[in-house]
N, C-alpha and C positions, 0 to 999 in steps of 0.2 A: 464064651467071653462073658465074664461077670464083672467087668470093670465099669466103674461109674463114668469114666470119660475115656473113650477109645482114641482120642486125638483128632477125630474128625467131627466133633461136636455132637455126636449121638451118645446117648446114655443106654447102657445095658444093665438090667437088673436081674438078679437071680430069680428063678421061678417062685421060690418061697416068699419073695417080697410082693408078688402080685396078688391083688385081692381077688377073692372069689366073687365075681360080679353077679352071680345068680343067687347068692344068699343061701339060706337054709330053708326056704319056703317051697321046696319042690320045684325049683327052677324058675320061680317068679322073679322078675327083675323090676325093681321099683314098686309102683302101685298098680293095681288093676284099674283099667279105665273102660268106660262105656261111651260109645258114640251116641250123641243125642240128635234126633231129627224131629223137626216140626213140619207137618204136612209134606214129608219127603225131603225137606231141605236140611242139610247138615248145619247144626248151630254150634257144636263144640263137643269136647270130651268131659265127661263127669268122672273125676278121679275118686276111687274108693280109698279112704284113709285107713280103714281097719278091715280085717278079714270078714266081719259080719255086717259091713256097711251095705245096706240094701239100696241100690241105686234107684230102682223103680219107685220105692216108697219115698225116698228122699226127694225125688222130682215131684211126685204127687203132693207131698207135704209143702214143698216150696210154692207150687202153683196155688194150692189152697190158701196159703198164708198171704198171697198177693191178690186174693179174691177172684181168681179166674174161674170160669165155669164153662160148661159146654165143650169139654175136651175129653179124649180117651187116651190113656197111657198103656202101652203094651211093651213087652220086651221079648226080643229074640236073640239069644246068645248075649253078645256084648253090645247090642244095639237097643236103644230105648227110643220108641216112636211115640210122638204125641200127635194125635189127629184132632184138628179143630175145624168145625164147620164154618164158623163166622170168620171171614177173611181178615177183618180189622182186629179181632181178638187174636187170631193166629199170628199176625205181625207183632202184636204187643208181646205175646208169649215168646216169639223168636228173640225179640230184643232183650227181654228179661233173662231168658235162659242163656243167651249169648254172654251176658255179663256174669251170670251165675257160674257158668262153666269156666270163665277166665279167672275168677277170684277164688274158686274152690280149690 
């Protein structure tokens, strides 16, 4: 059935009209994202806007621009970990990255 209205309120579209949701980037849907953790706590997802967008470097650059020190950034697969020794600074980094991941 390729009718637009079958009489019961449902619409049927021919397969040719359906979009390829996977795109042409080898099966990637939308944007790549990396989960960001501070001292083991999840703070949000960092979305890569371009193919060469380096999430780890972007997080490091962001933290440096906010004058944070005493942290270590590592990456395992699609997860970015920020380890902070000072608890107060760790909470401040969580707050900043929570906002950063929401507006990015």
